[in-house]
C-alpha positions as CSV (number, residue, x, y, z in Angstrom):
1,M,7.6,5.3,-16.1
2,Q,3.9,5.9,-16.2
3,L,2.5,9.4,-16.3
4,E,0.6,10.6,-13.2
5,G,-2.7,11.0,-15.1
6,E,-2.5,7.8,-17.0
7,N,-4.6,4.9,-16.0
8,L,-2.5,1.9,-14.9
9,A,-5.5,-0.4,-14.4
10,V,-8.9,-0.9,-15.9
11,V,-11.8,-2.0,-13.8
12,E,-14.9,-3.6,-15.4
13,E,-17.9,-5.3,-14.0
14,Q,-18.5,-9.0,-14.8
15,E,-21.5,-10.7,-13.3
16,G,-21.7,-8.2,-10.5
17,V,-18.1,-8.5,-9.6
18,L,-15.4,-5.9,-10.2
19,V,-12.5,-7.2,-12.3
20,A,-9.3,-5.2,-12.2
21,R,-6.7,-5.7,-14.9
22,F,-3.3,-3.9,-15.0
23,L,-2.2,-2.0,-18.1
24,T,1.4,-2.2,-17.0
25,D,3.7,-5.2,-16.3
26,S,5.4,-3.6,-13.3
27,L,3.8,-2.6,-10.0
28,F,7.1,-1.6,-8.5
29,D,7.6,2.2,-8.9
30,P,6.3,3.9,-5.7
31,M,4.4,6.7,-7.6
32,A,2.8,4.2,-10.0
33,V,1.8,2.0,-7.0
34,E,0.3,4.9,-5.2
35,H,-1.6,5.9,-8.4
36,V,-3.0,2.4,-9.2
37,G,-3.8,1.9,-5.5
38,H,-6.0,5.0,-5.6
39,Q,-7.6,3.8,-8.8
40,L,-8.5,0.5,-7.3
41,Q,-9.7,2.0,-4.0
42,T,-12.0,4.4,-5.9
43,A,-13.4,1.6,-8.1
44,L,-14.1,-0.5,-5.0
45,A,-15.7,2.4,-3.2
46,N,-18.0,3.2,-6.2
47,G,-18.8,-0.3,-7.2
48,G,-18.8,-3.8,-6.0
49,P,-18.0,-5.0,-2.7
50,N,-16.2,-7.9,-4.5
51,M,-13.2,-7.5,-6.7
52,V,-11.0,-9.9,-8.7
53,V,-7.4,-8.6,-9.2
54,V,-5.9,-10.1,-12.3
55,L,-2.1,-10.5,-12.3
56,D,-1.6,-12.3,-15.6
57,N,0.8,-9.8,-17.1
58,I,2.6,-8.6,-13.9
59,K,6.4,-9.3,-13.9
60,H,7.5,-7.0,-11.1
61,I,5.5,-6.3,-7.9
62,S,6.7,-4.4,-4.8
63,S,5.9,-4.8,-1.1
64,Q,4.2,-1.4,-1.4
65,M,1.7,-3.0,-3.9
66,L,1.2,-5.9,-1.6
67,S,0.1,-3.4,1.1
68,V,-2.3,-1.9,-1.5
69,F,-3.9,-5.4,-1.8
70,V,-4.2,-5.6,2.0
71,R,-5.9,-2.2,2.1
72,L,-8.3,-3.3,-0.7
73,R,-9.1,-6.4,1.3
74,E,-9.9,-4.4,4.4
75,A,-12.1,-2.0,2.4
76,A,-14.0,-4.9,0.8
77,L,-14.4,-6.7,4.2
78,G,-15.8,-3.5,5.6
79,R,-18.6,-3.7,3.0
80,D,-19.1,-7.5,3.5
81,G,-17.1,-8.1,0.3
82,R,-14.1,-10.1,-0.8
83,I,-11.0,-9.6,-2.9
84,C,-9.3,-12.5,-4.7
85,L,-6.5,-12.9,-7.2
86,A,-6.7,-14.5,-10.6
87,A,-4.3,-15.7,-13.3
88,V,-1.2,-15.2,-11.1
89,P,2.1,-16.0,-12.9
90,E,4.2,-18.7,-11.2
91,P,7.0,-16.3,-10.1
92,T,4.4,-14.0,-8.5
93,Q,2.7,-17.1,-6.8
94,K,6.0,-17.9,-5.2
95,L,6.5,-14.4,-3.9
96,L,2.9,-14.3,-2.5
97,A,3.6,-17.7,-0.8
98,V,6.8,-16.3,0.9
99,A,4.8,-13.3,2.1
100,A,2.0,-15.6,3.3
101,F,-0.5,-13.9,1.0
102,D,-1.7,-17.3,-0.2
103,R,-3.2,-17.7,3.3
104,V,-5.1,-14.4,3.1
105,F,-6.1,-14.2,-0.5
106,H,-7.8,-16.9,-2.5
107,S,-6.2,-17.3,-5.9
108,F,-7.9,-18.7,-9.0
109,D,-6.4,-20.0,-12.2
110,T,-8.8,-18.0,-14.3
111,V,-10.8,-14.8,-14.1
112,D,-14.0,-16.7,-14.8
113,D,-13.4,-19.1,-11.9
114,A,-12.7,-16.1,-9.5
115,V,-15.8,-14.3,-10.7
116,A,-17.9,-17.4,-10.2
117,A,-16.6,-17.9,-6.7
118,L,-17.4,-14.2,-5.8
119,S,-20.8,-14.3,-7.4
120,Q,-22.1,-16.9,-5.0
């Protein structure tokens, strides 16, 4: 389990787009999800309006984390921005399709492709 003060994600800027990468392979624990959600919301409020969420190393993701993605999307849209996903592992792609997230969030094979799409 991650410590409360420990960063669970790192957010960097690439070509004017925020890129969020997770430092954990599990976004399942409720306290961890709350913590990382706050980290991403803060980064979005202080940066961008566009964010790429990189899921390349995620093995476990909760419905609570999916709700965080929805709130991030709403925050970005409120600033005329967008959120997209990148490097989504196949098992996570299937979960997102079942939850109809593939209809709401654009997903890209690579971070560079996602950044390019949001930079336009």
